C-alpha positions as CSV (number, residue, x, y, z in Angstrom):
1,X,0.0,0.0,0.0
2,X,1.3,3.5,-0.8
3,X,2.1,5.7,2.1
4,X,0.6,9.2,2.1
5,X,1.9,12.0,4.3
6,X,-0.8,14.3,5.6
7,X,0.2,17.6,7.2
8,X,-2.7,18.7,9.4
9,X,-3.6,22.2,10.3
10,X,-1.1,23.3,12.9
11,X,1.7,21.2,11.3
12,X,1.3,17.7,12.7
13,X,2.6,15.1,10.1
14,X,0.9,11.8,9.8
15,X,2.0,9.0,7.5
16,X,-0.9,6.7,6.5
17,X,-0.9,3.5,4.5
18,X,-3.6,4.0,1.8
19,X,-5.5,1.2,0.2
20,X,-5.4,1.2,-3.6
21,X,-8.5,2.4,-5.4
22,X,-10.2,4.6,-2.8
23,X,-9.9,8.4,-2.8
24,X,-7.6,10.6,-0.8
25,X,-10.7,12.0,0.9
26,X,-11.7,8.5,2.1
27,X,-8.2,7.8,3.4
28,X,-8.3,11.1,5.4
29,X,-11.8,10.4,6.8
30,X,-10.9,6.8,7.7
31,X,-7.9,8.0,9.6
32,X,-9.4,11.1,11.2
33,X,-7.2,13.6,9.5
34,X,-8.0,17.0,11.0
35,X,-9.4,19.6,8.6
36,X,-10.8,17.3,5.9
37,X,-14.5,18.0,6.4
38,X,-15.9,16.3,3.2
39,X,-19.3,17.6,3.9
40,X,-20.8,16.3,0.6
41,X,-19.3,12.8,1.1
42,X,-17.2,12.9,-2.0
43,X,-19.7,14.1,-4.6
44,X,-17.5,17.0,-5.8
45,X,-20.2,19.4,-4.6
46,X,-18.7,21.4,-1.7
47,X,-14.9,21.9,-1.7
48,X,-14.6,21.0,2.0
49,X,-12.1,18.3,1.3
50,X,-9.7,20.8,-0.3
51,X,-6.0,20.0,0.1
52,X,-2.7,21.2,-1.2
53,X,-0.5,18.7,-3.0
54,X,3.3,19.0,-2.8
55,X,4.9,19.9,-6.1
56,X,6.7,16.6,-6.3
57,X,3.4,14.8,-6.4
58,X,1.4,17.0,-8.8
59,X,2.8,15.2,-11.9
60,X,1.6,11.9,-10.6
61,X,-2.0,12.9,-10.5
62,X,-4.6,13.0,-13.3
63,X,-5.4,16.6,-14.3
64,X,-8.2,18.4,-12.6
65,X,-11.5,18.1,-14.5
66,X,-13.9,21.0,-15.2
67,X,-16.2,20.1,-12.3
68,X,-13.3,20.1,-9.8
69,X,-12.0,23.4,-11.2
70,X,-15.4,25.0,-10.5
71,X,-15.6,23.7,-7.0
72,X,-12.1,24.9,-6.2
73,X,-13.2,28.4,-6.9
74,X,-15.2,28.1,-3.8
75,X,-12.4,26.7,-1.7
76,X,-10.6,28.7,1.0
77,X,-7.4,30.2,-0.4
78,X,-7.0,28.0,-3.5
79,X,-3.6,27.7,-5.1
80,X,-2.2,26.2,-8.2
81,X,-1.5,23.0,-6.3
82,X,-5.0,22.8,-4.8
83,X,-7.1,19.6,-5.3
84,X,-10.3,18.2,-3.9
85,X,-9.2,15.1,-2.2
86,X,-12.4,13.4,-3.3
87,X,-11.1,13.5,-6.9
88,X,-7.7,12.0,-6.2
89,X,-7.7,8.2,-6.5
90,X,-5.0,6.2,-4.7
91,X,-2.6,4.4,-7.0
92,X,0.8,2.8,-6.3
93,X,2.4,5.8,-8.0
94,X,1.3,8.0,-5.1
95,X,3.6,6.4,-2.6
96,X,5.2,9.2,-0.6
97,X,2.7,11.8,-1.7
98,X,2.6,14.8,0.7
99,X,-0.7,16.5,1.2
100,X,-1.2,19.6,3.3
101,X,-4.7,20.3,4.7
102,X,-5.5,24.1,4.7
103,X,-5.9,25.8,8.1
104,X,-9.6,25.9,7.5
105,X,-12.3,24.9,4.9
106,X,-14.9,27.3,3.5
107,X,-18.2,25.7,4.5
108,X,-21.2,26.2,2.2
């Protein structure tokens, strides 16, 4: 299983073994990662699972689709490395991926 490093609000680092095929949001929720609210449950409808992906991992991800782009406009302080964790599927290539959770999420 690939290991994903989450950096929670406040700076705590947690390394989690992530099962293949589920989303980054599901990994965060199953492991009680602080700050990943995921209010819509992964339907790409709220942007409360917004995260920042380390530059080294961006090339390993599929590009953002139009729906995700639209939702990220509603996220708190979006950046070029912003992703909705519900749209990132865990693959073996993501081993070592570093994900920073924003200090807060913009709730709808």
